[in-house]
C-alpha positions as a Markdown table, in Angstrom:
| # | Residue | x | y | z |
|---|---|---|---|---|
| 1 | Met | 23.9 | -24.6 | -2.1 |
| 2 | Arg | 20.6 | -23.6 | -3.6 |
| 3 | Cys | 18.8 | -26.1 | -5.8 |
| 4 | Val | 15.3 | -26.7 | -7.2 |
| 5 | Ile | 13.6 | -30.0 | -6.6 |
| 6 | Ala | 10.0 | -30.5 | -7.7 |
| 7 | Arg | 9.7 | -26.7 | -8.6 |
| 8 | Tyr | 10.6 | -25.7 | -5.0 |
| 9 | Pro | 13.9 | -24.1 | -4.0 |
| 10 | Phe | 16.0 | -25.6 | -1.3 |
| 11 | Asp | 19.2 | -24.5 | 0.4 |
| 12 | Leu | 21.1 | -27.7 | 0.9 |
| 13 | Thr | 24.5 | -28.3 | 2.6 |
| 14 | Lys | 26.5 | -31.5 | 2.8 |
| 15 | Gly | 26.3 | -31.4 | 6.6 |
| 16 | Gly | 22.6 | -30.8 | 6.5 |
| 17 | Val | 22.1 | -33.9 | 4.2 |
| 18 | Leu | 24.3 | -36.0 | 6.5 |
| 19 | Asp | 22.3 | -34.9 | 9.5 |
| 20 | Ser | 19.0 | -35.6 | 7.8 |
| 21 | Met | 20.0 | -39.1 | 6.7 |
| 22 | Lys | 21.5 | -40.0 | 10.1 |
| 23 | Gly | 19.6 | -42.9 | 11.6 |
| 24 | Val | 17.6 | -43.6 | 8.4 |
| 25 | Ala | 17.9 | -47.2 | 7.3 |
| 26 | Pro | 18.6 | -47.5 | 3.5 |
| 27 | Glu | 15.9 | -49.3 | 1.4 |
| 28 | Pro | 17.0 | -51.9 | -1.1 |
| 29 | Val | 18.6 | -50.2 | -4.1 |
| 30 | Thr | 16.9 | -51.0 | -7.4 |
| 31 | Gly | 17.6 | -47.8 | -9.4 |
| 32 | Glu | 19.9 | -44.8 | -9.1 |
| 33 | Ser | 21.6 | -44.5 | -5.8 |
| 34 | Val | 23.8 | -42.1 | -3.8 |
| 35 | Thr | 26.5 | -42.9 | -1.1 |
| 36 | Ile | 26.0 | -40.9 | 2.0 |
| 37 | Gly | 28.4 | -41.6 | 4.8 |
| 38 | Arg | 29.1 | -45.4 | 4.5 |
| 39 | Arg | 25.6 | -46.3 | 3.3 |
| 40 | Arg | 24.1 | -46.4 | -0.2 |
| 41 | Tyr | 20.6 | -45.0 | -0.5 |
| 42 | Pro | 18.1 | -44.9 | -3.4 |
| 43 | Val | 17.9 | -41.3 | -4.7 |
| 44 | Lys | 14.2 | -41.2 | -4.3 |
| 45 | Gln | 14.5 | -42.1 | -0.6 |
| 46 | Val | 17.1 | -39.3 | -0.1 |
| 47 | Gly | 14.9 | -36.8 | -1.9 |
| 48 | Glu | 11.9 | -37.7 | 0.2 |
| 49 | Val | 13.9 | -37.3 | 3.5 |
| 50 | Ile | 15.6 | -34.0 | 2.7 |
| 51 | Thr | 12.7 | -32.3 | 1.0 |
| 52 | Arg | 9.8 | -33.9 | 3.0 |
| 53 | Gln | 7.9 | -34.3 | -0.3 |
| 54 | Asp | 6.2 | -37.3 | -1.8 |
| 55 | Arg | 8.5 | -39.3 | -4.1 |
| 56 | Arg | 6.1 | -38.9 | -7.0 |
| 57 | Asp | 6.6 | -35.1 | -6.9 |
| 58 | Phe | 10.3 | -35.1 | -8.1 |
| 59 | Ser | 12.5 | -37.1 | -10.4 |
| 60 | Gly | 15.6 | -39.1 | -9.5 |
| 61 | Gly | 17.6 | -36.9 | -11.8 |
| 62 | Glu | 16.8 | -33.8 | -9.8 |
| 63 | Val | 18.1 | -35.4 | -6.6 |
| 64 | Thr | 21.1 | -37.0 | -8.3 |
| 65 | Arg | 22.2 | -33.6 | -9.7 |
| 66 | Ala | 21.8 | -31.9 | -6.3 |
| 67 | Met | 23.8 | -34.7 | -4.5 |
| 68 | Ala | 26.5 | -34.6 | -7.1 |
| 69 | Arg | 26.9 | -30.9 | -6.8 |
| 70 | Leu | 27.2 | -31.3 | -3.0 |
| 71 | Gly | 30.0 | -33.8 | -3.5 |
| 72 | Phe | 28.3 | -37.1 | -2.8 |
| 73 | Thr | 29.0 | -40.1 | -5.0 |
| 74 | Cys | 26.1 | -41.0 | -7.2 |
| 75 | His | 25.7 | -44.4 | -8.9 |
| 76 | Pro | 23.6 | -45.4 | -12.0 |
| 77 | Ala | 20.9 | -48.1 | -11.8 |
| 78 | Pro | 22.4 | -51.6 | -11.4 |
| 79 | Gly | 22.8 | -53.2 | -14.7 |
| 80 | Ala | 22.5 | -49.9 | -16.6 |
| 81 | Glu | 25.3 | -49.6 | -19.1 |
| 82 | Pro | 26.0 | -46.4 | -20.9 |
| 83 | Thr | 25.4 | -46.6 | -24.6 |
| 84 | Pro | 28.5 | -46.5 | -26.7 |
| 85 | Pro | 28.8 | -43.5 | -29.1 |
| 86 | Ala | 27.9 | -44.2 | -32.7 |
| 87 | Pro | 31.0 | -44.6 | -34.9 |
| 88 | Ala | 31.9 | -41.5 | -36.8 |
| 89 | Ala | 31.2 | -41.4 | -40.5 |
| 90 | Thr | 34.2 | -41.5 | -42.8 |
| 91 | Ala | 34.9 | -38.6 | -45.1 |
| 92 | Val | 33.7 | -40.6 | -48.1 |
| 93 | Glu | 30.4 | -41.5 | -46.4 |
| 94 | Thr | 29.8 | -37.8 | -45.3 |
| 95 | Ala | 30.6 | -36.5 | -48.8 |
| 96 | Ser | 28.4 | -39.1 | -50.4 |
| 97 | Ala | 25.5 | -38.3 | -48.1 |
| 98 | Leu | 25.8 | -34.5 | -48.7 |
| 99 | Leu | 25.9 | -35.1 | -52.4 |
| 100 | Gly | 22.7 | -37.2 | -52.3 |
| 101 | Gly | 24.3 | -40.6 | -52.4 |
| 102 | Ala | 21.9 | -43.5 | -52.9 |
| 103 | Gly | 20.5 | -44.6 | -49.6 |
| 104 | Thr | 23.5 | -43.3 | -47.6 |
| 105 | Thr | 23.1 | -41.1 | -44.6 |
| 106 | Pro | 25.9 | -39.8 | -42.5 |
| 107 | Arg | 26.2 | -41.3 | -39.1 |
| 108 | Glu | 27.7 | -38.1 | -37.7 |
| 109 | Leu | 28.6 | -34.9 | -39.4 |
């Protein structure tokens, strides 16, 4: 699979990533992570190993997207909870906001 990490194109395969990470000890996970084989690695460590670039040159999101497309399981940062969606505005709230209701703004149109 062809992907771009830190503005450079890479042709990655699942087997190639597995081979690259073989024998690499995982660092402690403090942020986003990816499961490769039976181990869980920080995405920045995986990106550094497979691209041979400095960790400051790419974002964790670039590596996470690439690993997810290859079929690896990606995990959010520990303790990170997705924000719940805002409740939808009722029909009366929406109509009032569209008609210039006093201090009312629709939460979602």
